[in-house]
KEKE-3310 file (N, C-alpha, C; in steps of 0.2 Angstrom, whole numbers, plus 5000, padded with zeros to 4 digits):
npx = (5802:5788:5783:5768:5754:5749:5735:5728:5715:5705:5703:5714:5724:5724:5728:5739:5758:5768:5776:5771:5779:5789:5795:5789:5778:5778:5773:5760:5754:5760:5750:5738:5737:5738:5729:5716:5717:5718:5702:5696:5701:5696:5682:5682:5686:5673:5664:5667:5664:5652:5640:5647:5649:5641:5645:5653:5671:5679:5674:5669:5682:5689:5681:5680:5694:5699:5691:5699:5715:5712:5706:5718:5728:5721:5722:5737:5738:5729:5736:5746:5739:5739:5732:5727:5736:5745:5735:5738:5752:5753:5744:5753:5762:5758:5755:5765:5770:5761:5760:5763:5756:5764:5768:5765:5757:5746:5741:5738:5727:5719:5715:5710:5698:5689:5688:5679:5667:5664:5660:5650:5641:5637:5632:5619:5614:5608:5600:5590:5586:5578:5569:5562:5556:5549:5541:5532:5529:5522:5511:5510:5520:5517:5524:5523:5520:5532:5541:5538)
npy = (5554:5542:5528:5530:5518:5510:5506:5498:5498:5484:5485:5491:5488:5477:5484:5483:5480:5474:5463:5455:5451:5442:5429:5422:5411:5403:5391:5389:5400:5400:5388:5392:5402:5398:5390:5395:5403:5393:5388:5400:5396:5386:5391:5400:5390:5382:5391:5396:5382:5380:5391:5401:5395:5395:5406:5420:5417:5428:5431:5419:5416:5429:5433:5422:5423:5434:5434:5422:5426:5439:5430:5423:5436:5438:5430:5429:5442:5443:5435:5442:5452:5460:5457:5445:5439:5437:5429:5417:5415:5413:5402:5394:5392:5387:5372:5368:5364:5354:5337:5324:5308:5292:5284:5271:5270:5273:5266:5255:5261:5264:5253:5245:5254:5251:5240:5236:5246:5237:5228:5233:5237:5224:5219:5228:5224:5213:5215:5224:5213:5204:5213:5215:5202:5198:5209:5207:5194:5196:5205:5217:5221:5223:5213:5208:5221:5229:5222:5225)
npz = (5729:5730:5716:5708:5710:5695:5689:5676:5663:5659:5643:5639:5645:5636:5623:5625:5624:5628:5641:5653:5669:5664:5666:5676:5680:5669:5663:5665:5660:5647:5645:5646:5637:5625:5623:5626:5613:5604:5606:5600:5588:5583:5585:5574:5562:5564:5560:5549:5542:5544:5546:5537:5523:5513:5507:5497:5495:5501:5512:5518:5522:5528:5538:5549:5550:5555:5566:5573:5573:5582:5593:5595:5598:5608:5618:5622:5627:5637:5646:5650:5656:5671:5682:5680:5676:5688:5694:5689:5691:5703:5705:5697:5707:5716:5713:5711:5724:5728:5731:5723:5717:5714:5699:5702:5712:5707:5698:5705:5714:5704:5700:5711:5713:5700:5702:5714:5709:5698:5707:5716:5703:5700:5711:5713:5703:5704:5716:5709:5702:5711:5718:5708:5705:5717:5719:5707:5711:5721:5714:5714:5704:5685:5676:5661:5656:5658:5650:5638)
capx = (5794:5786:5780:5762:5754:5744:5731:5726:5711:5707:5706:5719:5731:5723:5731:5748:5764:5774:5774:5770:5786:5789:5799:5787:5773:5778:5769:5752:5753:5759:5746:5733:5737:5737:5721:5711:5717:5713:5694:5694:5703:5690:5678:5684:5684:5665:5658:5668:5664:5645:5638:5648:5650:5638:5647:5662:5678:5683:5668:5670:5688:5690:5678:5684:5701:5701:5690:5704:5718:5711:5708:5727:5730:5716:5727:5744:5737:5725:5739:5750:5734:5742:5726:5726:5743:5748:5734:5742:5758:5750:5742:5760:5768:5754:5753:5774:5770:5759:5764:5759:5757:5768:5762:5762:5753:5741:5740:5735:5723:5714:5714:5703:5692:5687:5685:5674:5665:5662:5656:5645:5636:5632:5628:5613:5610:5606:5596:5585:5583:5579:5565:5555:5554:5546:5536:5528:5528:5513:5507:5514:5522:5517:5530:5523:5521:5538:5544:5535)
capy = (5553:5534:5530:5528:5511:5515:5502:5499:5494:5475:5485:5497:5481:5473:5486:5485:5478:5474:5457:5458:5447:5435:5422:5420:5406:5402:5385:5390:5405:5396:5383:5396:5407:5392:5386:5402:5403:5385:5391:5405:5395:5381:5395:5402:5384:5380:5396:5395:5378:5379:5396:5405:5390:5397:5416:5419:5415:5432:5431:5413:5415:5432:5435:5419:5421:5439:5431:5419:5432:5441:5428:5423:5441:5440:5425:5431:5449:5439:5431:5450:5458:5459:5453:5437:5435:5437:5422:5412:5414:5409:5396:5388:5392:5381:5366:5366:5362:5348:5331:5320:5301:5289:5280:5263:5269:5278:5261:5251:5265:5265:5245:5246:5257:5246:5232:5242:5248:5230:5221:5237:5236:5218:5217:5232:5224:5208:5220:5225:5208:5201:5216:5216:5196:5200:5213:5203:5188:5197:5206:5225:5225:5222:5211:5213:5230:5231:5219:5231)
capz = (5731:5728:5709:5709:5705:5691:5684:5669:5662:5654:5637:5640:5642:5627:5618:5626:5616:5636:5646:5663:5674:5659:5668:5682:5679:5663:5658:5666:5656:5639:5643:5647:5632:5620:5625:5622:5604:5602:5607:5595:5580:5583:5582:5567:5559:5562:5558:5542:5539:5544:5545:5531:5519:5505:5505:5493:5499:5505:5517:5523:5524:5529:5546:5552:5551:5558:5572:5575:5574:5585:5598:5599:5602:5616:5625:5622:5631:5643:5650:5653:5660:5677:5688:5678:5677:5696:5698:5685:5693:5710:5703:5697:5713:5726:5709:5714:5731:5727:5731:5716:5718:5712:5695:5706:5719:5704:5696:5714:5715:5700:5702:5717:5712:5695:5707:5718:5704:5695:5712:5715:5699:5699:5718:5711:5697:5709:5720:5705:5699:5717:5720:5703:5705:5722:5716:5702:5713:5726:5712:5714:5695:5681:5673:5655:5655:5658:5642:5631)
cpx = (5793:5783:5773:5760:5747:5741:5728:5719:5711:5707:5710:5723:5729:5727:5738:5752:5769:5770:5776:5775:5784:5793:5795:5779:5772:5773:5763:5750:5753:5753:5740:5732:5735:5730:5714:5712:5715:5704:5694:5694:5697:5684:5676:5683:5678:5661:5662:5666:5655:5640:5639:5650:5648:5641:5654:5667:5680:5679:5670:5676:5691:5689:5682:5690:5706:5699:5697:5712:5719:5708:5714:5730:5727:5723:5732:5743:5732:5729:5746:5747:5739:5738:5728:5732:5747:5743:5736:5748:5757:5748:5748:5763:5762:5754:5762:5775:5765:5761:5759:5762:5761:5763:5759:5758:5746:5738:5735:5727:5715:5711:5707:5698:5688:5685:5677:5666:5658:5656:5650:5639:5632:5629:5619:5612:5605:5600:5590:5583:5577:5571:5559:5555:5547:5541:5532:5527:5523:5510:5505:5517:5520:5521:5530:5523:5529:5541:5543:5540)
cpy = (5545:5535:5527:5522:5512:5507:5503:5496:5489:5478:5489:5490:5478:5474:5487:5481:5471:5466:5457:5450:5440:5429:5421:5416:5404:5398:5385:5395:5402:5392:5386:5399:5401:5389:5392:5403:5398:5385:5394:5401:5390:5385:5395:5397:5382:5385:5397:5388:5376:5385:5398:5402:5391:5405:5413:5420:5420:5431:5426:5414:5419:5432:5430:5419:5428:5437:5426:5421:5434:5438:5425:5429:5442:5434:5427:5435:5445:5436:5435:5452:5455:5454:5447:5435:5433:5429:5417:5411:5413:5402:5390:5388:5387:5375:5366:5365:5356:5342:5325:5314:5298:5288:5274:5265:5269:5272:5257:5255:5264:5256:5246:5250:5254:5242:5234:5243:5242:5227:5227:5236:5229:5216:5222:5230:5216:5211:5219:5219:5204:5206:5215:5208:5196:5203:5210:5197:5190:5202:5215:5227:5222:5219:5212:5219:5232:5228:5224:5237)
cpz = (5728:5720:5711:5704:5702:5688:5680:5668:5658:5647:5637:5639:5638:5621:5618:5622:5624:5639:5653:5667:5667:5661:5675:5678:5671:5659:5660:5662:5649:5639:5643:5640:5625:5620:5624:5617:5600:5601:5601:5588:5580:5582:5576:5563:5558:5560:5550:5537:5539:5543:5536:5525:5512:5503:5499:5498:5502:5511:5520:5526:5530:5537:5551:5554:5556:5565:5577:5576:5579:5592:5602:5600:5608:5622:5626:5627:5637:5650:5654:5655:5668:5682:5686:5679:5681:5697:5696:5687:5700:5709:5700:5702:5719:5720:5713:5719:5734:5729:5727:5719:5713:5705:5697:5710:5715:5703:5701:5714:5711:5699:5705:5717:5706:5698:5710:5712:5701:5701:5714:5711:5698:5707:5716:5706:5700:5712:5714:5704:5704:5719:5713:5702:5709:5721:5709:5704:5715:5719:5710:5708:5692:5676:5666:5654:5655:5652:5638:5629)
residu = (MET:ALA:LYS:ALA:ASN:VAL:GLU:THR:THR:PHE:TRP:GLY:GLU:MET:LEU:ARG:GLY:ARG:LEU:PHE:LYS:PRO:ASN:GLN:GLY:ARG:VAL:VAL:ARG:GLN:ILE:THR:ALA:VAL:SER:VAL:ALA:LEU:VAL:PHE:ILE:SER:LEU:ALA:TRP:ARG:LEU:SER:ALA:THR:VAL:LEU:SER:GLU:GLN:GLU:SER:TRP:ALA:ARG:TYR:GLY:GLY:PRO:GLY:LEU:ILE:ALA:ILE:MET:GLY:CYS:TRP:LEU:GLY:PHE:ARG:LEU:VAL:ASN:TRP:PRO:THR:PHE:ALA:ASN:PHE:LEU:ILE:SER:VAL:GLU:ALA:GLU:MET:ASP:LYS:VAL:SER:TRP:ALA:SER:TRP:ASP:TYR:LEU:LYS:ARG:ALA:THR:ALA:VAL:VAL:LEU:VAL:VAL:MET:VAL:PHE:LEU:GLY:ALA:TYR:LEU:PHE:LEU:CYS:ASP:ILE:PHE:TRP:GLN:GLN:LEU:PHE:GLY:LEU:ILE:GLY:PHE:LEU:ASP:LEU:ASN:ALA:LEU:GLU:THR)
# end
């Protein structure tokens, strides 16, 4: 008899301790888990430093510490939730297919973009000066009002 595919709920999965496909999508899953944990740790730190700064030490550090611990657990469990883990595994598989540009090409392309932006900025500056002078000359624009 075939094994039934039992889909667990999100909260049911958060209370488990097992790893889902631990050898697949490892890099993306680790980066995601650390990012989620860092968001909660920074939230706990800001909470302790601002809102709870005048409280007793047990309240100032206990609540944010609990938030940080829960955030780390959430980050760990989130990347092992089958629905999200399969997405992250697919992301890493697609990223492996990308042909990345070389550093030399990237430097040349960046230089071209920067040069074009400088010339475009200079051109627009000159156009602005030209139209400002023309409109001031024909009396359409009051140049004294612009200076104040």
